[in-house]
C-alpha positions as CSV (number, residue, x, y, z in Angstrom):
1,M,130.1,69.4,100.4
2,S,130.8,72.3,98.0
3,S,128.7,75.1,97.7
4,N,127.4,73.8,93.9
5,S,126.6,70.2,95.3
6,P,122.9,69.6,94.1
7,K,122.2,69.3,98.0
8,S,124.3,71.9,99.1
9,P,122.1,74.2,101.8
10,E,122.9,77.1,99.4
11,M,121.6,75.6,96.0
12,V,118.7,74.0,98.0
13,A,117.9,77.6,99.2
14,L,118.3,79.0,95.1
15,L,116.3,77.0,94.3
16,Q,113.6,77.1,96.4
17,Q,113.8,81.3,96.1
18,R,113.3,79.9,91.5
19,M,110.3,78.4,92.9
20,M,108.7,81.3,94.7
21,F,109.4,83.8,91.8
22,F,108.4,81.4,89.2
23,S,105.3,81.1,91.1
24,Q,105.3,85.0,91.7
25,A,105.2,85.3,87.9
26,G,102.3,82.6,87.7
27,Q,100.3,84.2,90.2
28,C,100.2,87.7,88.3
29,I,99.3,86.2,84.9
30,I,96.8,84.0,86.5
31,E,95.2,87.2,88.4
32,Y,95.4,89.4,85.4
33,Q,93.3,86.7,83.4
34,G,90.8,86.9,86.2
35,V,91.0,91.0,85.6
36,E,90.0,90.4,81.8
37,D,87.7,86.8,81.9
38,H,85.5,89.7,84.1
39,L,85.0,92.2,81.0
40,E,82.3,89.8,79.6
41,N,80.8,90.3,82.9
42,V,81.1,94.9,82.6
43,F,79.9,93.8,78.5
44,A,77.0,92.3,79.6
45,A,76.1,95.4,82.3
46,A,76.2,98.1,80.2
47,L,74.4,96.2,77.7
48,S,71.8,95.8,79.8
49,G,70.0,92.7,77.8
50,P,69.8,89.6,78.7
51,K,73.2,87.9,79.5
52,N,72.7,85.6,77.7
53,R,72.5,88.2,74.4
54,A,75.6,89.7,75.9
55,D,77.5,86.6,76.2
56,A,76.8,85.6,72.6
57,I,77.9,89.1,70.9
58,F,81.3,89.2,73.1
59,A,82.0,85.7,72.3
60,I,83.1,87.1,68.7
61,A,85.3,89.0,70.3
62,R,88.9,87.6,69.7
63,G,91.6,90.2,71.2
64,L,91.8,92.5,74.4
65,E,91.4,95.3,72.0
66,A,87.7,94.4,70.5
67,K,86.6,93.7,73.8
68,L,87.3,96.7,75.1
69,S,86.4,98.8,71.7
70,L,82.7,96.0,72.6
71,I,82.6,98.4,76.1
72,D,83.0,101.1,74.9
73,A,80.2,100.9,72.4
74,S,78.0,99.1,74.8
75,L,78.8,102.2,77.0
76,L,78.1,105.8,74.1
77,N,74.7,106.6,76.1
78,A,75.3,105.6,79.8
79,D,76.6,108.4,82.2
80,A,79.1,110.5,82.3
81,A,80.3,109.5,84.7
82,Y,80.3,106.0,83.7
83,R,82.8,106.0,80.9
84,T,84.8,108.5,82.8
85,R,85.1,105.5,84.8
86,W,85.3,103.0,82.8
87,Q,88.2,104.7,80.9
88,E,90.4,104.7,83.8
89,L,89.5,101.6,83.9
90,K,90.2,100.6,80.6
91,R,93.6,102.0,80.7
92,R,94.7,100.3,83.7
93,V,93.6,97.0,81.6
94,T,95.4,97.9,78.9
95,Q,98.3,98.3,80.9
96,A,98.1,95.2,83.0
97,A,98.3,93.7,80.0
98,A,100.5,94.4,78.3
99,S,103.0,93.5,81.7
100,R,100.8,90.3,81.2
101,N,102.8,89.5,78.3
102,Q,106.3,90.8,79.2
103,I,106.3,88.5,82.4
104,A,104.2,85.8,80.3
105,H,107.1,86.1,77.3
106,S,110.6,87.0,80.0
107,R,113.5,84.7,79.6
108,P,114.6,83.9,83.5
109,V,117.6,85.3,84.3
110,S,119.9,84.4,88.0
111,T,122.4,87.0,88.9
112,S,124.1,87.6,92.2
113,D,126.7,90.1,93.7
114,P,130.1,90.1,91.7
115,I,132.9,87.4,91.4
116,F,136.4,88.5,91.5
117,V,139.0,86.1,89.9
118,E,142.7,86.0,91.4
119,V,145.0,83.9,89.5
120,S,148.3,83.0,91.0
121,N,151.3,82.3,88.1
122,D,152.7,80.3,90.9
123,P,151.6,76.7,90.5
124,E,151.9,75.9,93.6
125,K,149.9,78.9,94.8
126,P,146.1,78.2,94.0
127,G,144.2,81.2,92.5
128,K,141.5,83.0,95.3
129,A,137.7,83.7,93.7
130,W,135.1,85.8,96.1
131,G,132.1,87.6,95.7
132,G,129.0,86.1,94.0
133,G,126.7,86.6,97.0
134,N,122.9,87.5,97.3
135,P,121.4,85.5,94.6
136,R,118.6,86.2,92.4
137,V,116.3,85.1,90.0
138,E,115.1,87.8,87.6
139,I,113.0,88.0,84.5
140,W,114.1,89.7,81.4
141,K,112.1,90.7,78.3
142,K,113.4,92.7,75.0
143,M,112.1,95.1,74.1
144,K,112.5,98.2,71.2
145,N,114.0,100.3,74.2
146,G,115.9,97.7,76.5
147,D,115.6,95.0,78.3
148,A,112.1,95.4,80.6
149,K,113.5,93.0,83.8
150,W,110.9,91.5,86.5
151,T,111.6,91.2,89.8
152,S,110.5,89.5,93.1
153,Q,109.8,92.9,94.6
154,D,108.5,93.8,90.9
155,L,105.7,90.5,90.7
156,R,104.4,91.5,93.9
157,E,103.6,95.1,93.2
158,E,102.5,93.2,89.7
159,F,100.0,91.6,91.3
160,L,98.0,93.3,94.2
161,R,98.0,95.8,90.8
162,N,96.0,93.0,89.2
163,K,94.2,92.1,92.9
164,R,92.7,95.8,92.9
165,L,92.0,96.5,89.3
166,Y,89.9,92.9,89.6
167,T,88.1,94.5,92.5
168,H,87.2,97.6,90.6
169,V,86.5,95.9,87.5
170,L,84.4,94.3,89.1
171,V,82.8,97.2,91.2
172,F,82.4,98.8,88.4
173,E,79.5,96.2,87.1
174,M,78.3,95.9,90.1
175,D,76.7,99.6,89.8
176,L,76.2,99.1,86.0
177,R,73.4,96.1,86.7
178,G,72.4,98.8,90.7
179,A,73.7,95.8,93.0
180,P,74.7,97.0,96.0
181,V,78.4,96.5,96.7
182,P,79.4,95.4,99.8
183,D,81.8,98.0,101.6
184,H,85.2,96.2,101.4
185,L,84.7,96.1,97.8
186,R,83.7,99.5,97.2
187,N,86.4,101.1,100.1
188,A,89.5,98.6,98.0
């Protein structure tokens, strides 16, 4: 069986690697969405009024910047410590949103080590090709200053950043409400 046959061990391994890679990309997008969805709860806690009133106001906001601006406004009279924490969270949410957009709007690129070809002038002697090992999948997003490239390791790190960010947004919301925060969340 040739190495480019659909059922060759090499092709099966490459297809499994691609499925795992795209699963990682999806996990990053979904984990980020949890962060953005939780901003409504942060707004409600900062407003400290009836939740249905806060939800109705927040539902009017379209786009991330509008949502972040609503939270900024709701924290105008909050303690300086809360405003400082929020500014850091806001910076991280904005960065996570930019990364999410790069991942979601990237194109897949399959790469490998270089392939070398030796061509023979003798019709009796076939040419040779070697290399091309270490196949991998990346996603690339064309940017103003070049391509942004995401590897499997980059996606793993982004997923973990988003997971930590979600926890920090949740803890911030709980602190705003005056709710007790479990140690496992506080220390995450």
